[in-house]
C-alpha positions in Angstrom: -34.7 199.4 78.6 -31.5 199.6 76.7 -29.6 196.3 76.0 -26.3 195.8 77.8 -23.1 196.0 75.7 -21.9 192.4 75.1 -18.4 193.2 76.5 -19.9 194.6 79.7 -22.2 191.6 80.0 -19.3 189.2 79.8 -17.2 191.2 82.2 -20.1 191.0 84.8 -20.3 187.2 84.4 -16.5 186.9 85.0 -16.8 189.1 88.1 -19.6 187.0 89.5 -17.7 183.7 88.9 -14.6 185.1 90.8 -16.7 186.3 93.7 -18.4 182.9 94.0 -15.1 181.1 93.9 -13.6 183.3 96.7 -16.7 182.9 98.8 -16.6 179.1 98.6 -12.9 178.8 99.5 -12.8 181.5 102.2 -15.6 179.6 104.0 -13.3 176.5 104.1 -10.4 178.5 105.5 -10.4 177.4 109.2 -7.8 177.6 111.9 -6.5 174.0 111.2 -5.9 174.9 107.6 -4.0 178.0 108.6 -1.7 175.8 110.7 -1.0 173.6 107.7 -0.1 176.6 105.6 2.3 177.8 108.4 4.0 174.4 108.6 4.4 174.2 104.9 6.2 177.6 105.0 8.6 176.3 107.6 9.4 173.3 105.4 10.0 175.6 102.5 12.2 177.9 104.5 14.1 174.9 105.9 14.7 173.5 102.4 15.9 177.0 101.1 18.2 177.3 104.1 19.7 173.9 103.6 20.2 174.6 99.9 22.0 177.9 100.8 24.2 176.0 103.3 25.0 173.3 100.7 26.0 175.9 98.1 28.0 177.7 100.6 29.7 174.5 101.6 30.7 173.4 98.0 32.0 177.0 97.4 34.5 176.7 100.2 37.3 175.6 97.9 37.1 179.0 96.1 38.7 180.5 99.2 41.7 178.1 99.2 45.1 179.8 98.7 46.7 179.1 95.3 49.9 177.9 96.9 48.1 175.5 99.2 45.7 173.9 96.7 48.4 173.6 94.1 50.7 171.8 96.5 47.9 169.6 97.8 46.7 168.6 94.3 50.3 167.9 93.2 51.0 165.7 96.2 47.7 163.8 96.0 48.1 163.1 92.2 51.6 161.9 92.9 50.3 159.6 95.6 47.2 158.3 93.6 48.7 158.0 90.1 52.5 158.2 90.7 52.6 161.1 88.2 54.4 164.3 88.9 52.3 167.3 87.7 53.5 170.8 87.3 50.8 173.6 87.3 52.2 176.6 85.4 49.1 178.7 85.8 46.5 179.5 88.6 44.1 176.7 89.5 40.5 177.6 89.2 37.5 176.0 90.9 34.1 175.2 89.3 31.0 173.5 90.7 29.3 172.6 87.5 28.6 170.0 86.3 30.2 168.7 89.5 32.9 170.2 91.8 36.4 170.2 90.2 39.6 172.1 89.8 40.8 173.1 86.4 44.2 174.2 85.2 45.6 175.1 81.8 49.1 174.7 80.4 50.3 172.0 82.9 53.0 169.4 82.5 53.8 165.8 83.5 57.4 165.6 84.6 59.6 162.5 84.6 63.4 162.5 85.4 63.2 166.3 85.4 61.9 166.4 81.8 58.5 167.3 80.5 57.0 164.2 78.9 53.4 165.5 78.7 52.3 169.0 77.8 48.7 169.4 79.0 46.4 172.1 77.5 43.7 171.4 80.1 43.5 169.2 83.2 40.2 168.7 85.2 40.5 167.3 88.7 37.2 166.2 90.2 36.9 166.0 93.9 34.6 164.3 96.5 32.2 166.4 98.6 33.5 164.9 101.8 35.2 167.4 104.1 35.8 170.5 102.0 36.7 172.7 105.0 40.4 172.3 104.4 42.5 171.9 101.3 44.4 169.1 103.1 41.3 167.0 103.4 40.1 167.0 99.7 39.8 163.6 98.0 40.3 163.2 94.2 38.0 160.8 92.5 38.6 161.5 88.8 41.3 163.2 86.6 40.8 164.1 82.9 43.5 165.4 80.6 42.5 167.1 77.4 44.6 168.0 74.3 47.8 166.6 75.8 51.0 165.9 73.8 53.1 163.0 75.1 56.8 162.5 74.2 57.6 158.7 74.2 61.0 157.2 73.5 63.1 154.1 74.3 63.6 155.3 77.9 59.9 155.8 78.8 58.2 153.5 76.3 56.3 151.8 79.1 54.9 155.0 80.5 51.2 154.1 79.9 51.5 150.5 81.2 53.3 151.6 84.4 50.2 153.7 85.3 48.3 150.4 85.6 50.4 149.7 88.8 48.2 152.2 90.7 45.0 151.4 92.5 42.1 152.6 90.5 39.4 151.3 92.9 38.5 154.9 94.0 39.8 157.0 91.1 39.4 157.2 87.3 42.0 158.6 85.0 41.0 159.7 81.5 42.9 161.2 78.5 40.9 162.8 75.6 41.8 164.3 72.2 45.6 163.9 72.7 48.7 162.8 70.8 51.6 160.5 71.5 54.8 161.3 69.7 57.1 158.2 69.4 60.7 159.1 68.9 63.8 157.1 68.1 67.3 157.5 69.7 68.1 160.4 67.4 64.9 162.1 68.7 63.3 161.9 65.3 59.5 161.3 65.2 58.8 157.8 64.1 55.0 158.1 64.1 52.2 159.9 66.0 49.4 158.1 67.8 46.2 160.1 68.2 44.2 159.4 71.4 40.5 159.9 71.0 39.4 158.5 74.3 41.6 156.7 76.9 40.6 155.6 80.4 42.0 153.7 83.3 39.5 152.1 85.7 39.0 149.3 88.1 36.8 146.4 87.0 34.9 145.2 90.1 33.9 141.8 88.5 37.4 140.9 87.5 39.1 142.7 90.4 41.7 144.1 88.0 42.9 147.4 86.6 42.0 148.0 83.0 43.3 150.4 80.3 41.0 151.0 77.4 41.8 153.3 74.5 40.4 154.4 71.2 43.1 155.7 68.8 44.1 156.6 65.3 47.4 156.1 63.6 48.1 157.1 60.0 44.4 157.8 59.5 43.7 154.2 60.6 41.3 153.9 63.7 42.0 151.1 66.2 41.2 150.3 69.8 43.0 148.3 72.5 42.4 147.0 76.0 45.1 146.1 78.6 44.4 144.1 81.7 47.2 144.0 84.2 47.4 141.1 86.7 48.4 142.4 90.1 49.9 139.2 91.6 52.0 138.2 88.6 53.9 140.1 85.9 51.5 139.5 83.1 49.4 141.6 80.7 46.4 140.6 78.7 45.8 142.8 75.7 43.2 143.0 73.0 43.8 145.0 69.7 41.1 145.6 67.2 41.9 147.0 63.8 38.4 147.1 62.5 39.2 148.8 59.2 41.3 145.8 57.9 39.3 143.1 59.9 42.2 142.1 62.2 41.8 141.3 65.9 44.7 140.3 68.1 44.5 138.8 71.6 47.8 138.5 73.5 49.2 137.2 76.8 52.5 138.9 77.6 54.8 137.7 80.4 57.5 140.2 81.5 58.9 138.6 84.6 62.3 137.8 83.2 64.8 140.0 81.2 63.7 138.1 78.0 60.0 138.8 77.7 57.7 136.3 76.0 54.1 135.9 74.9 51.5 134.1 72.9 49.0 135.9 70.6 45.9 134.7 68.7 45.1 136.5 65.4 41.7 136.6 63.8 41.9 138.0 60.3 38.6 137.9 58.4 37.6 134.7 60.2 41.0 133.0 59.7 42.7 132.1 62.9 46.5 131.9 63.4 49.0 132.0 66.3 52.2 133.8 67.2 54.8 132.9 69.8 57.4 135.6 70.5 60.3 136.7 72.6 61.6 140.2 73.2 64.9 141.5 74.6 66.3 145.0 75.0 67.2 145.4 71.3 65.3 142.6 69.5 62.0 140.9 68.9 61.7 137.4 67.4 58.6 135.4 66.6 57.2 132.2 65.1 53.9 132.5 63.2 51.9 129.4 62.3 48.3 128.2 61.7 48.1 125.1 63.8 50.2 123.2 66.3 49.7 119.7 64.8 49.1 120.2 61.1 51.1 123.2 60.1 50.2 124.5 56.6 52.7 127.4 57.1 55.3 128.5 59.5 57.1 131.9 59.5 60.0 133.1 61.6 60.7 136.8 62.0 63.1 139.1 63.7 63.0 142.8 64.4 66.2 144.5 65.5 66.0 147.9 67.1 69.7 148.9 67.2 70.2 149.4 64.3 66.6 149.1 63.2 65.7 146.5 60.6 63.3 143.6 60.4 63.0 140.3 58.5 60.6 137.5 57.9 61.4 134.0 56.6 58.6 131.6 55.8 57.8 128.2 54.4 54.4 127.1 53.3 52.8 124.1 51.5 50.4 126.5 49.8 50.2 130.3 49.9 47.4 132.6 49.0 49.0 135.6 47.3 45.8 137.6 47.7 46.3 137.7 51.5 49.6 139.5 51.0 49.0 141.6 47.8 45.3 141.4 47.1 43.0 144.4 46.8 41.9 144.1 50.5 45.0 142.5 51.9 46.9 143.8 54.9 49.8 145.1 53.0 47.5 146.8 50.5 45.6 148.5 53.2 48.8 149.6 55.0 50.1 151.1 51.7 46.9 153.1 51.2 47.0 154.5 54.7 50.7 155.6 54.2 51.7 153.7 57.4 54.7 152.3 55.5 56.0 155.6 54.2 58.4 156.3 57.1 62.1 156.3 56.1 62.7 154.4 59.3 60.8 151.3 58.2 63.1 148.6 56.6 61.3 145.3 56.3 62.4 142.2 54.4 60.1 139.3 53.6 61.3 136.0 52.0 58.7 133.2 51.6 59.0 129.8 49.9 55.8 128.0 48.9 55.2 124.7 47.0 51.8 125.7 45.6 49.8 128.9 44.9 46.2 128.9 46.0 43.8 128.7 43.0 46.8 128.7 40.6 47.6 125.0 40.1 49.8 125.7 37.0 52.2 127.8 39.2 54.6 126.0 41.6 57.8 126.6 43.6 57.3 130.2 44.5 60.2 132.1 46.0 59.0 135.5 47.1 61.7 138.0 47.9 60.5 141.4 49.0 61.6 144.6 50.8 59.4 147.3 52.2 61.0 150.8 52.3 59.6 154.3 52.2 56.0 153.3 51.2 57.2 150.9 48.4 57.3 147.1 48.2 60.3 146.0 46.2 59.9 142.3 45.0 63.0 142.1 42.8 64.4 138.5 42.3 61.1 136.9 43.1 60.6 133.9 40.9 58.0 131.2 40.2 57.8 128.1 37.9 55.0 127.7 35.4 54.0 124.0 34.7 57.7 123.1 35.3 58.2 124.4 31.7 59.6 127.8 32.5 60.9 130.0 35.3 59.5 133.5 35.6 61.8 136.0 37.4 60.9 139.6 38.4 63.4 142.5 38.2 63.0 146.3 38.8 59.5 145.6 40.2 57.6 147.6 42.8 54.2 147.5 44.4 52.9 151.0 45.0 49.9 153.2 45.4 48.9 155.6 42.6 45.9 157.9 43.1 44.6 155.6 45.9 44.9 152.5 43.7 47.3 149.6 44.1 49.7 148.8 41.2 52.5 146.3 40.4 55.0 147.8 37.9 58.2 146.2 36.7 60.1 143.9 34.4 60.2 140.2 34.0 62.3 137.5 32.4 61.0 134.1 31.4 63.6 131.3 31.1 62.2 128.5 28.9 62.9 125.0 30.2 60.7 123.0 27.8 59.6 125.0 24.8 57.9 121.9 23.2 55.5 121.5 26.1 54.7 125.2 25.9 53.8 125.0 22.2 51.6 122.1 22.9 49.8 124.0 25.6 49.3 127.0 23.3 48.3 124.7 20.3 50.8 126.7 18.3 51.0 125.8 14.6 54.2 123.9 13.8 55.5 126.5 11.3 55.5 129.1 14.1 57.4 126.9 16.6 60.8 128.5 16.8 63.3 127.7 19.5 63.2 130.4 22.2 65.3 130.5 25.4 64.4 133.8 27.1 61.6 136.4 26.9 62.0 139.8 28.6 59.2 142.3 28.9 57.8 145.2 31.0 54.4 145.1 32.6 51.9 147.0 34.8 49.2 145.3 36.8 46.3 147.1 38.5 45.1 145.1 41.5 41.7 146.8 41.8 40.7 146.4 38.1 42.6 143.1 37.7 44.1 144.5 34.4 47.6 143.8 33.2 49.4 145.6 30.3 52.5 144.2 28.6 55.1 146.1 26.5 58.7 146.2 25.3 59.0 142.4 24.6 62.6 141.2 23.9 63.1 137.6 22.7 66.5 136.0 23.1 68.0 139.4 23.7 66.6 141.1 20.6 63.8 143.7 20.2 61.3 142.7 17.5 59.4 145.6 16.1 56.5 143.5 14.6 56.0 141.7 17.9 55.8 145.0 19.9 53.5 146.6 17.3 51.1 143.7 17.8 51.4 144.1 21.5 50.3 147.7 21.6 47.0 148.3 23.5 46.7 144.6 24.4 45.7 143.9 28.0 44.2 141.1 30.1 40.8 141.6 31.8 38.0 139.3 32.9 37.6 135.8 34.3 40.5 133.3 34.3 38.8 131.1 31.6 38.4 134.1 29.2 42.0 135.1 29.9 43.4 131.6 29.1 41.7 131.6 25.7 42.7 135.2 25.1 46.3 134.5 26.2 46.6 131.5 23.8 45.3 133.5 20.8 47.4 136.6 21.6 50.6 134.5 22.2 50.2 132.7 18.9 49.6 136.0 17.1 52.9 137.3 18.6 54.7 134.0 17.6 53.4 134.4 14.1 54.8 138.0 14.0 58.1 136.8 15.4 58.4 134.0 12.9 57.4 136.2 10.0 
């Protein structure tokens, strides 16, 4: 007998297995089992029918007339958000990811002017009663790529929206811009909105506005809580890049608005009381109610625009103002102060300088304009022996680094004490009244370069030749030793 082909043998085994399986299961197929199969089919058919009915139901809005749905959405948005929308193109209906209407190139109108140009608006609706366009309910609105035009007439546009009831509706704005303009319709600055939303907080029973933004390449976020029963706003501003957080309570019941703010800057807490009128803003900035180490009074005038700050302090830390990571330094790097419309004056008087006990009686006079900080006429005393005054001096950013460039004049009050401090040999101790020089200081590297020294109104070639390529760098102790040696070398050259 010939042997079976292995393939044929395997095929027969498979056939026998299938026959055996069918025989076992067909024997179990009784009438009761047939009833179960029939009932399962009814369930499946019912589910399919319900699904078809549901899809048919949520597709009903596709049959709305354009004129009807446009009018209904416009009226309902005006009622819900108190915003007048204009739809310039046909409104389309989508069911994914959830039923909503979508329109492109729409506008927000106020006083017959377009104040918001919307690239895309999505209006999400409830599934309740879709049989008529008059019965639709809006539960969420999202604006995308919108350009808002804000000026002195509609500056409170975003806070006014908080007057609405957001218990049953959310309002969001994404990837948009706010153009702030002055009275001459010039753009002061542009605020980029990454993600903004209005919603109702159930726990606090209040409307809340939360927004993530960017201005002059500086990201920040803020939150506004509006009290319904009283004219008061609670706001929180977080400038994470520079380590500044501000919490503010703002009262706007009277014509003259007022408020109180708490500032946390790199774990240092301070306070601001302020008042605001139609064309002005004044404030008092201090560190403590009982023991005031500093107190500053400021004013911003909006017509015409200028601002000023006057301050008195027992001790001031210059690094907080002009240090590498100080607020002004960070603002200079971000170009936020480059606007031609910014005109800020700061005058501060301080008895002592933090970590600089040899320097007293500082009078800081500064002006910020077009991205530069002018500190001409600033002066300080050194050991009560001389007065140092700055002229033609600017703080500016070069290639991303902070520099102080300018000129200085030193008026000598007690030259004998200076020579004692320097341990200058007696044969080099000439009488000197004034020293003028130019300088450049790099904040990041903590390096200062001096040049063009003029003593008592005369340029000395030997002194300036000695001065070439000399600069200060390193710790304060090393600089003091280096300063004494260098100064005595210059006095030697001057005497010779």
